[in-house]
C-alpha positions as CSV (number, residue, x, y, z in Angstrom):
1,X,0.0,0.1,0.1
2,X,1.7,3.3,-1.0
3,X,0.5,6.7,-0.3
4,X,1.9,9.8,-1.7
5,X,2.1,12.7,0.3
6,X,4.3,15.0,2.4
7,X,6.5,14.9,4.6
8,X,5.7,11.0,4.4
9,X,6.2,10.1,0.8
10,X,5.7,6.6,0.9
11,X,4.5,4.0,3.7
12,X,4.7,0.4,3.3
13,X,4.1,-2.7,5.3
14,X,6.6,-5.5,5.1
15,X,6.0,-9.0,5.4
16,X,7.7,-10.9,8.3
17,X,10.2,-13.3,6.9
18,X,10.4,-16.8,7.8
19,X,12.6,-17.9,11.2
20,X,16.2,-18.9,9.9
21,X,16.9,-22.6,9.7
22,X,20.0,-24.3,10.6
23,X,22.6,-24.4,8.3
24,X,20.3,-22.3,5.8
25,X,21.2,-19.1,4.1
26,X,21.5,-15.8,5.9
27,X,17.7,-13.9,5.7
28,X,17.4,-10.9,3.8
29,X,14.7,-8.8,2.0
30,X,13.9,-8.5,-1.6
31,X,14.7,-5.5,-3.7
32,X,11.2,-5.0,-4.3
33,X,10.4,-4.7,-1.0
34,X,12.2,-1.8,0.3
35,X,10.9,1.4,-1.7
36,X,14.2,3.3,-3.6
37,X,14.7,6.7,-2.3
38,X,16.2,9.9,-4.0
39,X,18.3,12.7,-3.1
40,X,16.7,14.5,0.1
41,X,15.0,11.4,1.4
42,X,15.6,8.9,4.0
43,X,14.3,5.8,5.5
44,X,12.5,5.2,8.6
45,X,12.2,1.4,9.8
46,X,9.7,0.1,12.3
47,X,11.6,-2.8,14.3
48,X,9.9,-4.1,17.3
49,X,7.7,-1.1,18.0
50,X,10.9,1.0,17.7
51,X,11.9,3.4,15.0
52,X,15.2,3.1,13.3
53,X,16.5,6.2,10.9
54,X,18.5,4.4,7.8
55,X,21.5,7.1,7.9
56,X,24.0,4.7,6.3
57,X,22.0,2.7,3.4
58,X,21.5,-0.7,5.4
59,X,21.8,-3.8,3.7
60,X,19.0,-6.0,3.0
61,X,20.1,-8.4,5.2
62,X,20.4,-6.4,8.1
63,X,18.8,-7.0,11.7
64,X,16.8,-4.0,11.1
65,X,15.7,-4.3,7.8
66,X,15.1,-8.1,8.2
67,X,13.1,-7.5,11.3
68,X,11.1,-4.4,10.4
69,X,7.4,-4.4,10.2
70,X,7.0,-1.0,8.2
71,X,9.1,1.2,6.5
72,X,8.5,5.2,5.5
73,X,9.9,7.3,3.2
74,X,10.2,10.7,4.5
75,X,11.3,13.8,2.5
76,X,14.2,15.9,4.3
77,X,14.3,18.5,1.7
78,X,14.3,21.9,3.0
79,X,11.7,24.6,2.8
80,X,9.0,22.7,0.8
81,X,6.0,24.4,-0.2
82,X,2.7,23.2,1.4
83,X,-0.1,24.9,0.8
84,X,-3.4,24.8,2.7
85,X,-7.1,26.2,1.4
86,X,-9.9,27.6,3.2
87,X,-13.1,28.7,2.2
88,X,-14.4,31.9,3.6
89,X,-18.1,32.4,3.8
90,X,-19.3,36.1,2.5
91,X,-22.0,38.4,3.3
92,X,-23.7,37.8,0.1
93,X,-23.7,34.2,0.7
94,X,-20.7,33.3,-1.3
95,X,-17.3,32.2,-0.6
96,X,-13.9,33.7,-1.1
97,X,-10.9,31.2,-1.4
98,X,-7.8,31.5,1.0
99,X,-4.7,29.9,-0.2
100,X,-1.9,29.9,2.7
101,X,1.7,28.8,1.5
102,X,3.8,27.4,4.2
103,X,7.5,26.3,3.9
104,X,8.1,23.3,5.7
105,X,11.3,21.1,6.6
106,X,11.6,17.7,8.2
107,X,14.1,18.1,10.8
108,X,13.7,14.8,12.4
109,X,12.2,12.3,10.5
110,X,11.7,9.8,12.9
111,X,9.9,12.4,15.2
112,X,7.6,12.7,12.1
113,X,6.7,8.9,11.4
114,X,6.1,8.3,15.0
115,X,3.8,11.5,15.2
116,X,1.8,10.1,12.3
117,X,2.4,13.6,10.2
118,X,2.4,12.0,6.7
119,X,0.3,14.8,5.5
120,X,1.2,18.2,6.2
121,X,-1.1,20.1,4.1
122,X,-3.9,18.6,6.3
123,X,-2.1,19.7,9.5
124,X,-2.0,22.9,8.2
125,X,-5.2,23.0,7.1
126,X,-6.3,22.3,11.0
127,X,-4.4,24.8,12.3
128,X,-5.6,27.3,10.8
129,X,-9.1,26.5,11.5
130,X,-8.4,26.7,15.0
131,X,-8.3,30.8,14.3
132,X,-11.9,31.3,14.2
133,X,-11.6,34.8,13.6
134,X,-10.4,34.0,10.1
135,X,-14.4,32.6,9.2
136,X,-15.6,35.7,10.6
137,X,-13.7,38.5,8.3
138,X,-15.4,37.7,5.3
139,X,-18.8,38.2,6.7
140,X,-18.0,41.8,6.8
141,X,-17.4,41.8,2.7
142,X,-19.2,41.0,-0.4
143,X,-17.4,39.4,-3.0
144,X,-16.9,42.7,-4.9
145,X,-14.8,44.0,-2.0
146,X,-12.5,41.3,-2.6
147,X,-9.2,43.9,-2.2
148,X,-10.3,44.7,1.5
149,X,-10.6,41.0,2.2
150,X,-7.0,40.5,1.3
151,X,-5.5,42.8,3.3
152,X,-7.8,41.9,6.0
153,X,-6.9,38.2,5.8
154,X,-3.5,38.6,5.3
155,X,-2.8,40.7,8.3
156,X,-5.1,38.3,10.4
157,X,-3.1,35.0,9.1
158,X,0.2,36.7,9.8
159,X,-0.5,37.6,13.5
160,X,-2.1,34.4,14.3
161,X,1.3,32.9,12.8
162,X,3.5,35.4,14.9
163,X,1.4,34.9,18.3
164,X,0.9,31.0,17.9
165,X,2.9,29.4,15.4
166,X,2.3,25.8,14.0
167,X,4.4,23.2,16.0
168,X,4.4,19.5,14.8
169,X,6.8,17.0,16.0
170,X,9.8,17.0,13.8
171,X,8.6,19.2,11.4
172,X,9.9,22.9,11.1
173,X,6.9,25.5,9.7
174,X,7.3,28.9,8.6
175,X,4.9,31.2,6.9
176,X,5.6,31.9,3.1
177,X,2.9,33.7,1.7
178,X,-1.3,34.3,2.1
179,X,-3.6,34.6,-1.1
180,X,-7.4,35.1,-2.1
181,X,-8.3,33.7,-4.9
182,X,-10.5,35.8,-7.2
183,X,-14.2,34.4,-7.1
184,X,-15.3,33.2,-10.5
185,X,-18.4,35.6,-10.1
186,X,-15.9,38.4,-9.6
187,X,-13.3,37.6,-12.6
188,X,-16.5,37.5,-14.9
189,X,-18.1,40.7,-13.8
190,X,-14.6,42.5,-14.1
191,X,-14.3,40.7,-17.6
192,X,-17.9,42.3,-18.3
193,X,-17.0,45.7,-16.9
194,X,-14.1,46.0,-19.1
195,X,-16.1,45.1,-22.4
196,X,-18.7,47.3,-21.3
197,X,-16.2,50.2,-20.8
198,X,-14.9,49.7,-24.4
199,X,-17.9,49.9,-25.5
200,X,-18.8,53.0,-23.3
201,X,-15.7,54.6,-24.3
202,X,-16.4,54.1,-28.6
203,X,-20.0,55.6,-27.7
204,X,-18.8,58.5,-25.9
205,X,-16.1,59.6,-28.2
206,X,-18.6,59.4,-31.0
207,X,-21.0,61.3,-29.1
208,X,-18.3,63.7,-27.9
209,X,-17.6,64.4,-31.7
210,X,-21.6,65.1,-32.3
211,X,-21.6,67.4,-29.3
212,X,-18.8,69.4,-30.7
213,X,-20.3,70.0,-34.1
214,X,-23.2,70.9,-32.5
215,X,-21.5,73.2,-30.0
216,X,-19.4,74.6,-33.0
217,X,-23.1,75.6,-34.9
218,X,-24.7,77.0,-31.8
219,X,-21.5,78.9,-30.8
220,X,-22.0,80.6,-34.1
221,X,-25.6,81.6,-33.4
222,X,-24.4,82.8,-30.0
223,X,-21.8,85.3,-31.5
224,X,-24.4,86.8,-34.2
225,X,-27.1,87.3,-30.8
226,X,-24.2,88.4,-28.7
227,X,-23.1,90.9,-31.1
228,X,-26.7,92.2,-31.9
229,X,-27.4,92.5,-27.6
230,X,-24.2,94.0,-27.1
231,X,-25.0,96.8,-29.4
232,X,-28.4,97.2,-27.9
233,X,-26.5,97.1,-24.2
234,X,-24.3,99.6,-25.6
235,X,-27.1,101.8,-25.8
236,X,-28.6,101.4,-22.7
237,X,-25.7,102.2,-21.0
238,X,-25.4,105.3,-22.6
239,X,-29.0,106.3,-21.7
240,X,-28.1,105.1,-18.0
241,X,-24.9,107.3,-18.1
242,X,-26.7,110.3,-19.0
243,X,-28.9,109.6,-16.3
244,X,-26.6,109.2,-14.0
245,X,-24.6,112.1,-14.9
246,X,-28.2,114.2,-14.1
247,X,-28.4,112.7,-10.7
248,X,-24.8,113.7,-10.0
249,X,-25.7,117.0,-10.9
250,X,-28.5,117.2,-8.6
251,X,-27.0,115.8,-6.0
252,X,-24.2,118.4,-6.2
253,X,-26.5,121.2,-6.4
254,X,-29.1,119.9,-3.5
255,X,-26.6,118.0,-1.3
256,X,-28.1,117.1,2.4
257,X,-30.1,120.2,2.4
258,X,-33.9,119.5,2.1
259,X,-34.8,123.1,1.6
260,X,-32.9,123.1,-1.7
261,X,-34.3,120.1,-2.7
262,X,-37.9,121.8,-2.2
263,X,-37.0,124.8,-4.2
264,X,-35.5,122.3,-6.6
265,X,-38.5,120.7,-7.3
266,X,-40.6,123.7,-7.4
267,X,-38.2,125.0,-10.2
268,X,-38.7,121.7,-12.2
269,X,-43.0,122.4,-11.3
270,X,-43.4,119.1,-9.6
271,X,-44.5,120.8,-6.4
272,X,-46.9,124.0,-5.8
273,X,-46.0,127.3,-4.0
274,X,-48.3,126.4,-1.7
275,X,-46.8,123.1,-0.6
276,X,-43.4,124.5,-0.7
277,X,-44.6,127.1,1.7
278,X,-46.3,124.1,4.1
279,X,-43.3,121.8,4.0
280,X,-41.2,125.1,5.2
281,X,-43.4,125.8,8.1
282,X,-42.9,122.1,9.2
283,X,-39.1,121.8,8.9
284,X,-39.2,124.9,11.1
285,X,-41.4,123.5,13.9
286,X,-39.5,120.1,13.6
287,X,-36.1,122.0,14.2
288,X,-37.4,123.6,17.1
289,X,-39.1,120.6,18.8
290,X,-35.7,118.8,18.3
291,X,-33.8,121.9,20.1
292,X,-36.3,121.4,23.1
293,X,-35.6,117.5,22.8
294,X,-31.7,118.4,22.9
295,X,-31.8,120.7,26.0
296,X,-34.3,118.5,27.9
297,X,-31.7,115.7,27.3
298,X,-28.7,117.9,28.2
299,X,-30.4,119.0,31.7
300,X,-31.1,115.7,32.7
301,X,-27.7,114.2,32.2
302,X,-26.1,117.3,34.2
303,X,-28.1,116.7,37.0
304,X,-27.2,113.0,36.9
305,X,-23.6,113.4,36.8
306,X,-24.1,115.8,40.1
307,X,-26.1,113.0,41.5
308,X,-23.0,110.7,40.9
309,X,-20.9,112.9,41.6
310,X,-22.9,113.6,45.5
311,X,-22.8,110.3,46.0
312,X,-19.5,109.5,45.5
313,X,-18.5,112.1,47.5
314,X,-20.8,111.3,50.7
315,X,-19.6,107.5,50.1
316,X,-15.7,108.6,50.3
317,X,-16.6,110.8,53.7
318,X,-18.2,107.7,55.6
319,X,-15.4,105.6,54.2
320,X,-13.0,107.8,55.4
321,X,-14.8,108.4,58.8
322,X,-15.3,104.4,59.3
323,X,-11.7,104.1,58.7
324,X,-10.6,106.8,61.5
325,X,-12.7,105.0,64.0
326,X,-11.3,101.7,63.2
327,X,-7.9,103.2,63.5
328,X,-8.8,105.0,67.1
329,X,-9.9,101.7,68.1
330,X,-7.3,99.6,67.1
331,X,-5.0,101.8,69.1
332,X,-7.0,102.1,72.1
333,X,-7.1,98.0,72.1
334,X,-3.0,98.4,71.4
335,X,-2.3,100.7,74.4
336,X,-4.9,98.9,76.7
337,X,-3.0,95.5,75.9
338,X,0.7,97.5,76.4
339,X,-0.3,98.7,79.4
340,X,-1.6,95.1,80.8
341,X,1.5,93.7,79.5
342,X,3.6,96.3,81.7
343,X,1.4,95.4,84.5
344,X,2.0,92.0,84.5
345,X,6.0,92.2,84.2
346,X,6.1,94.7,87.3
347,X,4.0,91.9,89.0
348,X,6.7,89.0,87.8
349,X,9.5,91.2,88.8
350,X,8.0,91.6,92.4
351,X,7.4,87.9,93.0
352,X,11.1,87.4,92.0
353,X,12.5,89.8,93.9
354,X,10.3,88.9,97.0
355,X,10.8,85.3,96.4
356,X,14.7,85.8,96.4
357,X,14.6,87.8,99.6
358,X,12.5,84.6,101.1
359,X,15.1,82.1,99.9
360,X,18.1,84.5,101.3
361,X,15.9,84.5,104.4
362,X,15.6,80.8,104.6
363,X,19.3,80.1,104.5
364,X,20.0,82.8,107.0
365,X,17.8,80.5,109.2
366,X,18.7,77.1,108.1
367,X,22.3,78.5,109.2
368,X,21.3,79.7,112.5
369,X,19.6,76.3,113.2
370,X,22.9,74.4,112.1
371,X,24.8,76.6,114.4
372,X,22.4,76.1,117.0
373,X,22.4,72.5,116.7
374,X,26.3,72.4,117.1
375,X,26.0,74.6,120.2
376,X,27.9,77.5,119.1
377,X,25.5,80.3,119.5
378,X,24.1,81.7,122.9
379,X,20.3,82.2,123.0
380,X,20.5,85.3,125.4
381,X,22.7,86.9,122.6
382,X,20.9,85.9,119.5
383,X,17.7,87.1,120.7
384,X,17.8,90.7,120.1
385,X,19.4,89.8,116.2
386,X,16.9,87.3,115.3
387,X,14.2,89.7,116.8
388,X,15.3,92.2,114.4
389,X,15.7,89.9,111.2
390,X,11.9,88.9,111.7
391,X,11.2,92.7,112.0
392,X,12.9,93.8,108.8
393,X,11.5,91.0,106.9
394,X,7.6,91.9,108.2
395,X,8.1,95.3,107.4
396,X,9.4,94.9,104.1
397,X,6.7,92.5,103.4
398,X,4.2,95.4,104.3
399,X,5.7,98.0,102.4
400,X,5.2,95.1,99.1
401,X,1.5,94.7,100.4
402,X,0.9,98.8,100.1
403,X,2.6,98.9,97.0
404,X,0.7,96.4,95.3
405,X,-2.6,96.5,97.3
406,X,-4.3,98.4,94.3
407,X,-3.8,95.6,92.2
408,X,-5.4,93.1,94.3
409,X,-2.9,90.4,93.3
410,X,-0.8,90.0,96.3
411,X,-2.5,91.0,99.7
412,X,-1.7,88.1,101.4
413,X,2.0,87.2,102.7
414,X,2.6,83.6,103.1
415,X,5.7,81.5,104.9
416,X,7.6,79.4,103.2
417,X,6.9,75.7,103.0
418,X,10.3,75.1,104.5
419,X,9.8,77.2,107.6
420,X,6.7,75.7,110.1
421,X,5.5,77.8,112.8
422,X,6.5,77.0,116.3
423,X,4.6,77.6,119.5
424,X,5.7,79.3,122.5
425,X,6.7,76.1,124.3
426,X,9.0,74.8,121.3
427,X,10.5,78.1,121.2
428,X,11.9,77.6,125.1
429,X,12.5,74.3,124.8
430,X,14.5,75.2,121.7
431,X,16.3,77.9,123.7
432,X,17.0,75.6,126.6
433,X,18.7,73.2,124.4
434,X,20.9,75.7,123.0
435,X,22.1,77.3,126.4
436,X,22.6,73.9,127.7
437,X,24.9,73.0,124.6
438,X,26.7,76.3,124.9
439,X,27.4,75.8,128.9
440,X,28.7,72.1,127.8
């Protein structure tokens, strides 16, 4: 059984040979059983479920050839053109024929035979059918739009090949060309159109000559009529020019003066003397009325300007008064804030001075306590000095109270936290203790 296709050119089933007998001649295949190969073709044997590539022209009695059950001839020629055709439906219930050419090369004959890829055209047709968008593009076009379809399908197939290239076992495939065959209906239509166009050119040329002859005859008649019309127009133009000159002369004489126009009409006999007098009276009354209206408008305009000027001056005075009042209020607030700030600073200074004096007093008392505790002081001699020190402190505190009395902040003198008040018995006990220590 032989089948011609690509990349497998021929496939043949080999009958099994009888087993070798003892002292018999070696087994071997007949030349008619193994197909002949040409340049660019290779044999692939199937032996015991294994595929073996014949790369060294195996002899007919080699174990691989003898045990083979199947042999295939694979075309390994580079860049074999394989064409896949598809029928694309059109919008007008017809079909476009898409032909896509691929360049194929069998790089691994064993993989090709193992995958069963005996017909590359079928494989590539199935590959193109896997892209459904190709069949949908023709639905937007009629057969007459074949050039647009060609551009669309070419771009679509090339994009599909770039994004998802065909991959077959042992076969390298590249895209060569994309064609859309011209349908028979379109070809027949184009032929008829060309024939009709030729007939149209002949008839158009004949009609063009007839029309040209007719145009020449008509041009002669129109030339004669034009000359007659031009002569009549020249006479009419002369009459109109004379009328314009008369009108220009009248305009220069009268100008924009209605009285002069009235006198000119009276001189031409177009109006009577009574009509002239009545028109002059009306013109005079109109001028008087216009002067009165102009005077009234001027007075109203002057009054309006005076009112606007008075309103502007009053607004300026009011704004200036409000600004001065606001500045005065701000100045009083600032002076008050400064006075309060100065008073606060003075109170803080007095508090600091009083705190320093109290700290000095506490320090002196602590020294006296320490000396008394060591027995270095005489209670009798210390009494007047201590009394004088306390009186000085009390008098200074009294003066501070009198000075700060108006503010109402520091009316009371508080004793330091470190100095608890002592009763009379405790004072006597301290004095006795100090006397005892001095005597010792």
